[in-house]
All heavy atoms as an XYZ file, in Angstrom:
619
protein
N      -9.693      1.713     12.099
C     -10.938      1.606     12.820
C     -10.669      1.779     14.349
O     -11.417      2.458     15.014
C     -11.516      0.229     12.519
C     -12.869      0.109     13.125
S     -13.700     -1.268     12.400
C     -14.535     -1.943     13.794
N      -9.646      1.172     14.854
C      -9.318      1.323     16.268
C      -8.994      2.761     16.581
O      -9.278      3.229     17.675
N      -8.303      3.511     15.655
C      -8.004      4.927     15.841
C      -9.223      5.708     16.045
O      -9.311      6.435     17.009
C      -7.173      5.354     14.588
C      -6.955      6.828     14.501
C      -6.021      7.464     15.284
C      -7.785      7.611     13.652
C      -5.837      8.817     15.275
C      -7.570      8.962     13.582
C      -6.575      9.555     14.398
N     -10.248      5.518     15.181
C     -11.441      6.244     15.307
C     -12.241      5.899     16.572
O     -12.787      6.824     17.263
C     -12.356      5.960     14.107
O     -11.557      6.206     12.952
C     -13.555      6.877     14.006
N     -12.283      4.660     16.895
C     -13.023      4.202     18.157
C     -12.312      4.830     19.350
O     -13.011      5.191     20.268
C     -13.135      2.715     18.165
C     -13.934      2.146     17.032
C     -13.643      2.195     19.503
C     -15.346      2.597     16.985
N     -10.968      4.862     19.333
C     -10.236      5.415     20.436
C     -10.600      6.859     20.682
O     -10.775      7.296     21.804
C      -8.719      5.250     20.293
O      -8.399      3.887     20.162
N     -10.659      7.603     19.575
C     -10.979      8.984     19.716
C     -12.452      9.166     20.217
O     -12.777     10.001     21.002
C     -10.842      9.715     18.361
C      -9.393      9.961     17.864
C      -9.340     10.535     16.469
C      -8.638     10.743     18.911
N     -13.369      8.338     19.705
C     -14.720      8.357     20.130
C     -14.892      8.087     21.638
O     -15.538      8.780     22.416
C     -15.587      7.376     19.303
C     -17.056      7.290     19.684
C     -17.819      8.514     19.409
C     -17.678      5.993     19.142
N     -14.182      7.021     22.094
C     -14.308      6.550     23.509
C     -13.699      7.747     24.371
O     -14.275      8.081     25.437
C     -13.629      5.292     23.738
C     -13.380      4.965     25.129
C     -14.436      4.167     23.082
N     -12.572      8.228     23.973
C     -11.941      9.338     24.712
C     -12.860     10.549     24.780
O     -12.962     11.146     25.857
C     -10.671      9.701     24.102
N     -13.535     10.833     23.769
C     -14.495     11.975     23.738
C     -15.674     11.808     24.603
O     -16.185     12.670     25.307
N     -16.214     10.529     24.629
C     -17.395     10.208     25.408
C     -17.073     10.008     26.916
O     -17.876     10.332     27.740
C     -18.099      9.002     24.810
C     -18.709      9.179     23.448
C     -19.281      7.792     22.948
C     -19.767     10.222     23.459
N     -15.890      9.411     27.176
C     -15.645      9.012     28.562
C     -15.162     10.163     29.409
O     -15.329     10.089     30.680
C     -14.597      7.877     28.545
N     -14.552     11.153     28.816
C     -13.885     12.135     29.657
C     -14.700     13.490     29.529
O     -14.891     14.046     28.486
C     -12.494     12.429     29.126
C     -11.605     11.211     29.197
C     -10.229     11.461     28.526
C     -11.327     10.829     30.688
N     -15.174     13.976     30.663
C     -15.889     15.248     30.690
C     -15.018     16.461     30.748
O     -15.327     17.533     30.217
C     -16.840     15.239     31.948
C     -17.894     14.226     31.856
O     -18.315     13.895     30.745
O     -18.359     13.747     32.926
N     -13.873     16.297     31.312
C     -12.912     17.469     31.406
C     -12.214     17.583     30.056
O     -11.648     16.669     29.503
C     -11.903     17.157     32.469
C     -10.950     18.279     32.708
O     -11.316     19.506     32.356
O      -9.872     18.066     33.284
N     -12.267     18.817     29.461
C     -11.699     19.116     28.164
C     -10.155     18.907     28.159
O      -9.668     18.434     27.130
C     -11.999     20.527     27.729
C     -13.431     20.685     27.050
C     -13.532     19.820     25.827
O     -12.590     19.787     24.964
O     -14.524     19.108     25.702
N      -9.547     19.248     29.223
C      -8.090     19.072     29.225
C      -7.645     17.626     29.190
O      -6.755     17.233     28.445
C      -7.540     19.724     30.490
N      -8.425     16.775     29.957
C      -8.177     15.361     29.858
C      -8.510     14.747     28.507
O      -7.805     13.910     27.975
C      -8.926     14.588     30.975
C      -8.469     14.820     32.395
C      -9.347     14.079     33.365
C      -6.995     14.236     32.538
N      -9.615     15.194     27.888
C      -9.947     14.735     26.584
C      -8.969     15.193     25.570
O      -8.632     14.325     24.658
C     -11.354     15.294     26.213
N      -8.379     16.335     25.626
C      -7.365     16.778     24.728
C      -6.042     15.905     24.970
O      -5.456     15.530     23.889
C      -7.039     18.282     24.959
C      -8.110     19.181     24.448
O      -8.942     18.702     23.591
O      -8.141     20.341     24.848
N      -5.712     15.647     26.174
C      -4.528     14.747     26.396
C      -4.784     13.384     25.820
O      -3.809     12.831     25.226
C      -4.282     14.658     27.846
C      -3.661     15.902     28.446
C      -3.472     15.823     29.945
O      -3.656     14.765     30.544
N      -2.881     16.848     30.580
N      -6.039     12.857     25.924
C      -6.304     11.524     25.350
C      -6.194     11.559     23.840
O      -5.695     10.598     23.262
C      -7.702     11.083     25.819
N      -6.714     12.662     23.265
C      -6.656     12.749     21.816
C      -5.209     12.816     21.314
O      -4.871     12.202     20.282
C      -7.393     13.908     21.331
C      -8.892     13.820     21.386
C      -9.660     15.011     20.780
N     -10.981     15.031     21.243
C     -11.445     15.877     22.150
N     -10.735     16.864     22.610
N     -12.786     15.765     22.487
N      -4.408     13.618     22.026
C      -2.968     13.699     21.698
C      -2.324     12.401     21.833
O      -1.480     11.895     21.001
C      -2.280     14.787     22.487
C      -2.840     16.241     21.997
C      -0.741     14.765     22.345
C      -2.368     17.340     22.902
N      -2.629     11.678     22.903
C      -2.063     10.290     23.151
C      -2.382      9.318     22.030
O      -1.553      8.588     21.609
N      -3.617      9.316     21.551
C      -4.025      8.494     20.492
C      -3.331      8.805     19.140
O      -2.888      7.984     18.419
C      -5.582      8.557     20.308
C      -6.038      7.859     19.044
C      -6.306      7.926     21.542
N      -3.246     10.142     18.924
C      -2.507     10.574     17.662
C      -1.032     10.173     17.731
O      -0.504      9.710     16.717
C      -2.698     12.102     17.510
C      -4.070     12.586     17.203
C      -4.149     14.099     17.243
C      -4.459     12.076     15.789
N      -0.396     10.363     18.884
C       1.081     10.000     19.064
C       1.223      8.510     18.891
O       2.190      8.018     18.237
C       1.616     10.505     20.324
S       1.805     12.333     20.363
N       0.348      7.758     19.497
C       0.449      6.237     19.392
C       0.266      5.825     17.933
O       0.913      4.866     17.472
C      -0.612      5.579     20.329
N      -0.627      6.423     17.213
C      -0.869      6.081     15.807
C       0.329      6.446     14.982
O       0.718      5.637     14.138
C      -2.107      6.824     15.234
O      -3.261      6.285     15.928
N       0.952      7.594     15.247
C       2.175      7.968     14.470
C       3.288      7.087     14.851
O       4.013      6.669     13.869
C       2.475      9.407     14.885
C       3.709      9.978     14.184
C       3.504     10.123     12.667
C       3.997     11.392     14.702
N       3.494      6.654     16.087
C       4.524      5.688     16.403
C       4.268      4.391     15.728
O       5.242      3.717     15.282
C       4.613      5.578     17.904
C       5.254      6.730     18.609
S       5.617      6.750     20.379
C       4.576      5.378     21.045
N       3.037      3.920     15.637
C       2.744      2.673     15.026
C       3.134      2.727     13.533
O       3.589      1.737     12.947
C       1.283      2.287     15.172
N       2.804      3.830     12.820
C       3.111      4.034     11.498
C       4.698      3.926     11.235
O       5.094      3.241     10.349
C       2.621      5.407     10.990
C       2.956      5.785      9.566
C       2.332      4.966      8.547
C       2.764      7.245      9.388
N       5.451      4.673     12.054
C       6.879      4.645     11.910
C       7.446      3.278     12.183
O       8.352      2.758     11.466
C       7.414      5.740     12.938
C       8.998      5.559     12.922
C       7.109      7.122     12.462
N       6.966      2.561     13.218
C       7.409      1.271     13.525
C       7.104      0.262     12.385
O       7.936     -0.518     12.019
C       6.856      0.761     14.840
C       7.256     -0.625     15.300
C       8.771     -0.651     15.543
C       6.440     -1.012     16.528
N       5.899      0.328     11.842
C       5.500     -0.563     10.739
C       6.446     -0.221      9.487
O       6.807     -1.257      8.860
C       4.058     -0.397     10.423
N       6.653      0.958      9.200
C       7.475      1.298      8.048
C       8.869      0.806      8.268
O       9.429      0.209      7.310
C       7.525      2.784      7.805
N       9.440      0.901      9.472
C      10.747      0.344      9.705
C      10.813     -1.140      9.641
O      11.699     -1.734      9.024
C      11.235      0.786     11.134
N       9.785     -1.854     10.097
C       9.711     -3.304     10.015
C       9.652     -3.685      8.569
O      10.354     -4.691      8.128
C       8.568     -3.843     10.847
C       8.866     -3.713     12.322
C       8.238     -5.332     10.479
C       7.738     -4.035     13.214
N       8.815     -3.046      7.760
C       8.715     -3.495      6.322
C      10.021     -3.188      5.555
O      10.418     -4.002      4.742
C       7.566     -2.751      5.675
C       6.273     -3.319      6.048
C       5.135     -2.560      6.570
C       6.006     -4.651      5.822
C       3.997     -3.119      6.844
C       4.741     -5.246      6.115
C       3.731     -4.481      6.676
N      10.653     -2.097      5.842
C      11.927     -1.822      5.196
C      13.017     -2.760      5.608
O      13.775     -3.277      4.814
C      12.403     -0.410      5.464
C      11.652      0.607      4.676
C      12.347      1.948      4.778
N      11.486      2.906      4.066
C      11.947      3.764      3.201
N      13.173      3.848      3.029
N      11.129      4.573      2.556
N      13.100     -3.119      6.856
C      14.032     -4.202      7.291
C      13.728     -5.511      6.702
O      14.667     -6.257      6.287
C      14.098     -4.265      8.802
C      14.739     -3.056      9.574
C      14.601     -3.163     11.085
C      16.245     -2.928      9.133
N      12.456     -5.831      6.586
C      12.130     -7.095      6.032
C      12.464     -7.184      4.530
O      12.983     -8.197      4.128
N      12.259     -6.101      3.845
C      12.643     -6.067      2.417
C      14.157     -6.140      2.251
O      14.664     -6.740      1.244
C      12.089     -4.786      1.719
C      10.654     -4.860      1.416
O      10.053     -6.008      1.437
O      10.059     -3.831      1.171
N      14.853     -5.580      3.138
C      16.332     -5.562      3.060
C      16.983     -6.920      3.351
O      17.802     -7.431      2.684
C      16.914     -4.444      3.911
C      18.422     -4.425      3.878
C      19.035     -3.245      4.578
N      18.667     -2.083      3.772
C      18.887     -0.871      4.171
N      19.485     -0.650      5.333
N      18.581      0.153      3.421
N      16.510     -7.581      4.453
C      17.180     -8.732      4.946
C      16.466    -10.031      4.413
O      17.103    -11.076      4.323
C      17.152     -8.794      6.470
C      18.141     -7.791      6.971
C      17.653     -6.665      7.665
C      19.500     -7.801      6.820
C      18.499     -5.710      8.211
C      20.328     -6.874      7.312
C      19.889     -5.797      8.013
N      15.182    -10.007      4.131
C      14.419    -11.164      3.705
C      13.595    -10.775      2.509
O      12.354    -10.773      2.567
C      13.538    -11.717      4.794
C      14.371    -12.095      6.022
C      15.089    -13.264      6.108
C      14.446    -11.414      7.197
N      15.689    -13.298      7.380
C      15.298    -12.194      8.029
C      13.931    -10.190      7.674
C      15.647    -11.735      9.342
C      14.259     -9.825      8.945
C      15.137    -10.578      9.787
N      14.161    -10.478      1.371
C      13.369    -10.038      0.136
C      12.587    -11.219     -0.345
O      13.000    -12.426     -0.233
C      14.423     -9.500     -0.834
C      15.675    -10.240     -0.483
C      15.594    -10.496      1.036
N      11.475    -10.884     -1.047
C      10.705    -11.866     -1.702
C      11.452    -12.364     -2.971
O      12.161    -11.616     -3.573
C       9.366    -11.383     -2.071
C       8.347    -10.990     -0.969
C       7.197    -10.252     -1.547
C       7.984    -12.229     -0.218
N      11.356    -13.678     -3.281
C      11.984    -14.099     -4.498
C      11.392    -13.460     -5.737
O      10.126    -13.187     -5.843
C      11.748    -15.606     -4.513
C      10.566    -15.828     -3.616
C      10.605    -14.744     -2.627
N      12.218    -13.234     -6.745
C      11.778    -12.652     -7.966
C      10.974    -13.633     -8.759
O      11.301    -14.851     -8.850
C      12.945    -12.140     -8.825
C      13.719    -10.970     -8.181
C      14.633    -10.356     -9.171
N      15.452     -9.368     -8.537
C      15.119     -8.028     -8.444
N      14.019     -7.680     -9.023
N      15.918     -7.290     -7.815
N       9.916    -13.232     -9.435
C       9.121    -14.219    -10.215
C       9.986    -14.670    -11.473
O      10.692    -13.859    -12.013
C       7.918    -13.447    -10.659
C       8.172    -12.019    -10.495
C       9.307    -11.933     -9.461
N       9.816    -15.943    -11.823
C      10.472    -16.478    -12.977
C       9.831    -15.913    -14.214
O       8.623    -15.875    -14.320
C      10.431    -17.976    -12.968
C      11.325    -18.620    -11.872
C      11.349    -20.076    -12.016
N       9.971    -20.563    -11.714
C       9.529    -21.807    -11.893
N      10.395    -22.675    -12.480
N       8.332    -22.206    -11.593
N      10.654    -15.559    -15.166
C      10.132    -15.013    -16.475
C       9.556    -16.199    -17.319
O      10.127    -17.288    -17.414
C      11.245    -14.318    -17.164
N       8.389    -15.922    -17.932
C       7.850    -16.924    -18.778
C       8.161    -16.572    -20.218
O       8.304    -15.406    -20.574
C       6.375    -16.985    -18.636
C       5.874    -17.460    -17.322
C       4.374    -17.756    -17.248
N       3.626    -16.717    -17.864
C       2.360    -16.770    -18.228
N       1.744    -17.923    -18.079
N       1.703    -15.729    -18.759
N       8.233    -17.531    -21.077
C       8.435    -17.276    -22.535
C       7.128    -16.724    -23.061
O       6.001    -17.039    -22.647
C       8.809    -18.543    -23.229
C      10.186    -18.981    -22.878
C      10.479    -20.285    -23.729
N       9.703    -21.379    -23.234
C       9.295    -22.387    -23.966
N       9.511    -22.414    -25.215
N       8.599    -23.350    -23.394
N       7.199    -15.846    -24.010
C       6.031    -15.239    -24.641
C       5.228    -16.249    -25.386
O       5.754    -17.085    -26.130
C       6.466    -14.091    -25.673
S       7.128    -12.717    -24.825
N       3.877    -16.301    -25.075
C       3.062    -17.214    -25.797
C       2.930    -18.587    -25.126
O       2.123    -19.367    -25.485
N       3.805    -18.892    -24.148
C       3.758    -20.235    -23.566
C       2.793    -20.155    -22.282
O       3.175    -19.424    -21.351
C       5.175    -20.650    -23.105
N       1.748    -20.884    -22.331
C       0.902    -20.830    -21.123
C       1.456    -21.568    -19.992
O       2.183    -22.443    -20.204
C      -0.433    -21.450    -21.642
C       0.024    -22.400    -22.752
C       1.165    -21.730    -23.358
N       1.104    -21.181    -18.808
C       1.535    -21.924    -17.637
C       0.777    -23.184    -17.563
O      -0.311    -23.318    -18.107
C       1.403    -21.047    -16.356
O      -0.018    -20.884    -16.133
N       1.262    -24.213    -16.814
C       0.595    -25.434    -16.728
C      -0.772    -25.366    -16.045
O      -1.677    -26.053    -16.424
C       1.486    -26.571    -15.990
O       1.876    -25.956    -14.751
C       2.687    -26.788    -16.805
N      -0.882    -24.551    -15.045
C      -2.099    -24.361    -14.308
C      -3.199    -23.833    -15.249
O      -4.325    -24.251    -15.225
C      -1.959    -23.529    -13.071
N      -2.770    -22.836    -16.069
C      -3.773    -22.204    -16.927
C      -4.263    -23.134    -18.019
O      -5.400    -23.187    -18.300
C      -3.185    -20.932    -17.549
O      -2.648    -20.089    -16.577
C      -4.089    -20.199    -18.421
N      -3.310    -23.897    -18.536
C      -3.635    -24.882    -19.595
C      -4.538    -25.957    -19.079
O      -5.503    -26.349    -19.673
C      -2.379    -25.498    -20.245
N      -4.257    -26.505    -17.938
C      -5.050    -27.584    -17.334
C      -6.431    -27.047    -16.987
O      -7.451    -27.670    -17.328
C      -4.409    -28.122    -16.032
O      -3.041    -28.512    -16.428
C      -5.206    -29.323    -15.456
N      -6.465    -25.873    -16.412
C      -7.751    -25.329    -15.904
C      -8.665    -24.959    -17.143
O      -9.810    -25.310    -17.173
C      -7.585    -24.057    -15.135
O      -6.735    -24.439    -13.978
C      -8.833    -23.508    -14.569
N      -8.034    -24.348    -18.181
C      -8.836    -23.879    -19.263
C      -9.354    -25.083    -20.117
O     -10.486    -25.079    -20.625
C      -8.034    -22.964    -20.173
O      -6.902    -23.574    -20.674
N      -8.551    -26.222    -20.227
C      -8.957    -27.319    -20.987
C     -10.052    -28.058    -20.202
O     -11.022    -28.650    -20.839
C      -7.803    -28.287    -21.294
O      -7.287    -28.781    -20.086
N     -10.009    -28.082    -18.895
C     -11.011    -28.777    -18.137
C     -12.314    -27.971    -18.132
O     -13.406    -28.571    -18.158
C     -10.554    -28.937    -16.695
N     -12.231    -26.680    -18.194
C     -13.441    -25.837    -18.201
C     -14.107    -25.934    -19.613
O     -15.315    -25.921    -19.755
C     -13.081    -24.428    -17.803
C     -12.777    -24.465    -16.317
C     -14.330    -23.552    -18.046
C     -12.273    -23.110    -15.791
N     -13.279    -25.810    -20.600
C     -13.804    -25.703    -22.018
C     -14.236    -27.050    -22.608
O     -14.858    -27.052    -23.700
C     -12.777    -25.026    -22.923
O     -11.690    -25.834    -23.068
N     -13.940    -28.158    -21.974
C     -14.291    -29.461    -22.531
C     -15.795    -29.743    -22.292
O     -16.265    -29.868    -21.137
C     -13.449    -30.610    -21.923
O     -12.123    -30.266    -22.061
C     -13.818    -31.934    -22.536
N     -16.591    -29.805    -23.377
C     -18.047    -30.009    -23.129
C     -18.296    -31.534    -22.786
O     -17.552    -32.404    -23.216
C     -18.617    -29.691    -24.464
C     -17.550    -29.848    -25.474
C     -16.291    -29.558    -24.726
N     -19.274    -31.790    -21.993
C     -19.563    -33.211    -21.638
C     -20.949    -33.522    -22.276
O     -21.824    -32.683    -22.412
C     -19.740    -33.285    -20.153
C     -18.423    -32.970    -19.403
C     -18.639    -33.270    -17.914
N     -17.311    -33.017    -17.329
C     -17.013    -33.596    -16.140
N     -17.857    -34.422    -15.563
N     -15.857    -33.378    -15.633
N     -21.015    -34.659    -22.645
C     -22.278    -35.147    -23.315
C     -23.320    -35.435    -22.138
O     -22.953    -35.817    -21.082
C     -21.993    -36.448    -24.114
O     -21.634    -37.518    -23.231
N     -24.562    -35.296    -22.509
C     -25.601    -35.546    -21.420
C     -25.576    -36.936    -20.900
O     -25.942    -37.172    -19.748
C     -26.852    -35.246    -22.201
C     -26.529    -34.427    -23.352
C     -25.104    -34.774    -23.686
N     -25.189    -37.929    -21.728
C     -25.179    -39.295    -21.255
C     -24.168    -39.505    -20.234
O     -24.301    -40.488    -19.378
C     -25.038    -40.313    -22.435
O     -23.765    -40.012    -23.066
N     -23.018    -38.858    -20.280
C     -21.952    -39.108    -19.250
C     -22.369    -38.497    -17.933
O     -21.738    -38.947    -16.924
C     -20.650    -38.513    -19.760
O     -20.764    -37.150    -19.885
N     -23.230    -37.520    -17.881
C     -23.556    -36.934    -16.596
C     -24.843    -37.500    -15.963
O     -25.173    -37.300    -14.856
C     -23.755    -35.395    -16.718
O     -24.796    -35.167    -17.734
C     -22.524    -34.703    -17.186
N     -25.540    -38.297    -16.718
C     -26.819    -38.923    -16.207
C     -26.515    -40.214    -15.496
O     -25.799    -41.047    -16.019
C     -27.774    -39.232    -17.425
O     -27.874    -38.020    -18.171
C     -29.121    -39.692    -16.935
N     -27.085    -40.321    -14.301
C     -26.857    -41.552    -13.505
C     -28.070    -42.402    -13.718
O     -29.229    -41.981    -13.890
C     -26.732    -41.233    -12.088
C     -25.433    -40.553    -11.752
C     -25.355    -40.473    -10.291
N     -23.909    -40.363     -9.982
C     -23.397    -40.182     -8.823
N     -24.274    -40.065     -7.763
N     -22.186    -40.135     -8.556
N     -27.887    -43.724    -13.713
C     -28.994    -44.666    -13.825
C     -29.131    -45.506    -12.593
O     -28.286    -45.688    -11.794
C     -28.813    -45.638    -15.013
O     -27.580    -46.248    -14.903
C     -28.922    -44.880    -16.291
């Protein structure tokens, strides 16, 4: 979004075509440099600080959160327990 707005502002603010072209090239170069820098940061992050691998679950064994949540949701309540007097 910032990329598009930068191009729009450069096009509207500059009347001289040569200056507008230089501004467009500057925006494109800055976006390309941001892409390269972000890719390098992500690769270095994966190499030096990788995310932990998920633990394997046994087949058919539900996780504790799923079992608790599903039993709480599927348990019907009687009308008398929800009525206040």
